[in-house]
ZAMARGU-4260 file (C-alpha; in steps of 0.2 Angstrom, whole numbers, plus 5000, padded with zeros to 4 digits):
<rodrens>
0) 4916/5015/4953 | 4913/5010/4971 | 4924/5003/4985 | 4933/5007/5001 | 4937/5025/5002
5) 4931/5029/4984 | 4926/5047/4983 | 4934/5052/4999 | 4940/5070/4998 | 4955/5076/5007
10) 4956/5092/5016 | 4963/5105/5003 | 4980/5112/5007 | 4989/5128/5002 | 5004/5127/4990
15) 5016/5141/4985 | 5031/5143/4974 | 5044/5157/4970 | 5053/5161/4953 | 5068/5153/4961
20) 5058/5136/4963 | 5053/5135/4945 | 5071/5139/4939 | 5078/5126/4950 | 5065/5113/4944
25) 5069/5117/4926 | 5088/5115/4929 | 5086/5099/4939 | 5076/5090/4925 | 5089/5095/4911
30) 5083/5110/4903 | 5097/5118/4892 | 5103/5135/4888 | 5093/5135/4871 | 5078/5135/4882
35) 5081/5151/4892 | 5062/5154/4895 | 5064/5140/4908 | 5081/5145/4915 | 5082/5164/4916
40) 5069/5175/4925 | 5072/5190/4914 | 5069/5181/4898 | 5054/5189/4889 | 5046/5172/4888
45) 5050/5166/4905 | 5038/5153/4910 | 5036/5138/4921 | 5040/5121/4914 | 5023/5113/4913
50) 5025/5098/4924 | 5031/5108/4939 | 5014/5106/4948 | 5019/5087/4951 | 5031/5093/4964
55) 5018/5104/4974 | 5010/5089/4984 | 5027/5086/4991 | 5033/5104/4993 | 5017/5112/5000
60) 5022/5130/5005 | 5039/5125/5013 | 5054/5134/5008 | 5066/5123/5018 | 5070/5105/5020
65) 5057/5095/5029 | 5055/5078/5037 | 5048/5068/5022 | 5042/5053/5032 | 5033/5064/5045
70) 5025/5074/5032 | 5019/5059/5022 | 5014/5050/5038 | 5003/5065/5043 | 4994/5064/5026
75) 4993/5045/5023 | 4979/5040/5034 | 4961/5045/5036 | 4954/5035/5020 | 4938/5027/5026
80) 4939/5008/5026 | 4957/5007/5022 | 4972/5003/5032 | 4985/5017/5036 | 5000/5013/5025
85) 5019/5015/5030 | 5025/5029/5018 | 5043/5022/5021 | 5038/5008/5009 | 5028/5017/4996
90) 5034/5020/4978 | 5026/5028/4963 | 5015/5018/4952 | 5009/5029/4938 | 5006/5048/4935
95) 4995/5057/4923 | 4994/5076/4921 | 4982/5086/4911 | 4986/5105/4908 | 4972/5118/4908
100) 4981/5134/4911 | 4999/5139/4912 | 5005/5143/4930 | 5011/5160/4934 | 5030/5161/4937
105) 5027/5164/4956 | 5012/5162/4967 | 5016/5177/4977 | 5001/5188/4980 | 4989/5174/4976
110) 4982/5159/4985 | 4983/5141/4977 | 4978/5125/4984 | 4978/5106/4980 | 4961/5098/4981
115) 4962/5079/4982 | 4950/5064/4982 | 4952/5045/4981 | 4948/5037/4965 | 4952/5019/4970
120) 4961/5008/4983 | 4966/4991/4976 | 4972/4976/4987 | 4985/4967/4976 | 4988/4953/4989
125) 5006/4950/4996 | 5014/4962/4984 | 5005/4977/4991 | 4991/4990/4989 | 4988/5003/4975
130) 4980/5020/4980 | 4974/5030/4966 | 4971/5049/4970 | 4966/5064/4959 | 4974/5081/4964
135) 4968/5097/4956 | 4978/5112/4957 | 4967/5127/4959 | 4966/5146/4962 | 4958/5145/4979
140) 4949/5162/4977 | 4943/5160/4959 | 4941/5141/4958 | 4950/5141/4942 | 4959/5124/4938
145) 4977/5124/4932 | 4981/5106/4932 | 4974/5089/4936 | 4985/5074/4941 | 4980/5056/4943
150) 4992/5048/4954 | 4994/5029/4959 | 5006/5025/4973 | 5011/5007/4977 | 5012/5002/4995
155) 5025/4988/4995 | 5021/4973/5005 | 5005/4981/5012 | 4991/4970/5005 | 4980/4956/5010
160) 4968/4967/5020 | 4952/4961/5010 | 4950/4976/4998 | 4945/4974/4980 | 4958/4969/4967
165) 4953/4983/4955 | 4951/4984/4937 | 4965/4979/4924 | 4974/4994/4919 | 4974/4998/4900
170) 4990/4998/4891 | 4997/5011/4879 | 5010/5003/4869 | 5021/5010/4855 | 5017/5004/4837
175) 5025/4986/4835 | 5040/4985/4824 | 5041/5003/4820 | 5056/5013/4823 | 5054/5028/4835
180) 5052/5045/4827 | 5063/5054/4839 | 5075/5049/4853 | 5080/5059/4869 | 5095/5054/4880
185) 5097/5061/4898 | 5113/5056/4908 | 5113/5056/4927 | 5127/5057/4939 | 5129/5051/4957
190) 5123/5068/4963 | 5108/5071/4951 | 5095/5065/4964 | 5102/5076/4977 | 5099/5091/4966
195) 5082/5085/4961 | 5076/5083/4979 | 5079/5101/4982 | 5062/5104/4973 | 5053/5098/4988
200) 5053/5079/4987 | 5065/5074/5001 | 5062/5056/5002 | 5077/5048/5010 | 5076/5033/4997
205) 5084/5044/4985 | 5098/5052/4996 | 5105/5038/5007 | 5107/5019/5004 | 5098/5012/5019
210) 5080/5014/5014 | 5083/5006/4997 | 5093/4992/5005 | 5078/4988/5016 | 5066/4988/5001
215) 5077/4977/4991 | 5084/4990/4979 | 5102/4988/4984 | 5104/5006/4989 | 5098/5023/4984
220) 5088/5025/4968 | 5083/5040/4957 | 5066/5048/4960 | 5054/5040/4948 | 5047/5058/4945
225) 5064/5063/4939 | 5064/5051/4925 | 5045/5055/4922 | 5049/5074/4921 | 5065/5072/4910
230) 5055/5061/4898 | 5042/5075/4896 | 5056/5088/4894 | 5064/5078/4880 | 5047/5076/4871
235) 5042/5094/4873 | 5059/5100/4867 | 5060/5088/4852 | 5042/5089/4846 | 5034/5104/4854
240) 5047/5117/4852 | 5050/5118/4871 | 5034/5128/4871 | 5022/5125/4886 | 5007/5129/4876
245) 5011/5114/4865 | 5007/5100/4878 | 4990/5095/4884 | 4993/5079/4893 | 5007/5068/4899
250) 5007/5051/4908 | 5018/5036/4911 | 5019/5021/4922 | 5035/5017/4933 | 5041/5001/4928
255) 5058/4999/4937 | 5070/5009/4947 | 5084/5019/4940 | 5102/5020/4948 | 5112/5036/4949
260) 5124/5037/4935 | 5112/5028/4922 | 5109/5036/4906 | 5090/5036/4901 | 5085/5034/4883
265) 5067/5039/4878 | 5060/5033/4862 | 5046/5043/4855 | 5033/5038/4842 | 5020/5051/4834
270) 5004/5042/4830 | 4996/5058/4823 | 4979/5066/4826 | 4970/5049/4827 | 4956/5057/4837
275) 4950/5075/4838 | 4964/5083/4849 | 4962/5101/4842 | 4979/5100/4833 | 4988/5089/4846
280) 4995/5073/4841 | 4994/5057/4850 | 5012/5052/4856 | 5018/5036/4863 | 5035/5033/4872
285) 5046/5021/4882 | 5061/5026/4893 | 5075/5014/4895 | 5092/5013/4904 | 5104/5015/4889
290) 5117/5002/4896 | 5105/4988/4900 | 5089/4991/4889 | 5079/4990/4905 | 5062/4999/4904
295) 5060/5011/4917 | 5044/5021/4911 | 5031/5011/4901 | 5013/5015/4896 | 5020/5032/4890
300) 5008/5044/4881 | 5006/5062/4878 | 4996/5074/4868 | 5008/5086/4859 | 5006/5100/4846
305) 5020/5095/4835 | 5029/5111/4828 | 5045/5103/4820 | 5057/5090/4826 | 5074/5096/4834
310) 5090/5085/4833 | 5093/5077/4850 | 5107/5082/4861 | 5111/5071/4876 | 5108/5081/4892
315) 5120/5079/4907 | 5118/5083/4925
</rodrens>
């Protein structure tokens, strides 16, 4: 597909993490003590929760808090034929991750980098602009790829610049009229976002009320990627035995914001091996706010090797 900026490659940037980082991530997304392989570095099966790479484009190599707006502003321009958007008015649209190799529990002694390119920039008029980017996490020396993510960001109110509207996005709906095969609940507290942001996503939108008030959210909201990651955790735990080897893909669209204190309910459907997935089943899911039924993650899908279903237990943070 052609269009403004399509195919533009960004300058690769180095990323790094320590064992402490992956332990914090697992804790912040609701992993529990029956999954010590994600929570305890001396566990014989100690491993990185598979969606951890989604945080690296925020974290880079930093080990301390950063100025989120300055960092995002420095990387938000430079797409040929496309305006420079204000990162203070950008929210997640959809995320899709494909897993190729498990990450080492620390990058120490190795060089990893993220290689990104533009897949599309779509002008949606007055509501804003969608920017779709592919990020590959690779070993910079061997070229081996570990994960590929397709990220769409929505730049609120930053449209009408004359760009293409873009294709209609496909929908991945759960089977109509069929009860879910599994349900996962994840409770949040007023401080949940303050724990999750320590992974490296320091957007003030999730820490203090002023940015959310200016964007019409009424105050601070939860990270969309918190909901996304906790949904993946619930699905992998309930269907895949909390084994990173049992997930091949995971994706969802961000439908509406979540407020601190909401309990999230993820309804999960197993469609089976409808295509050739090498033993991986086609999963659909929807995540809602328990109290209101409001959908916060739609278009949810995953490829999971189902090894037996566990009984759900509500996680609390």
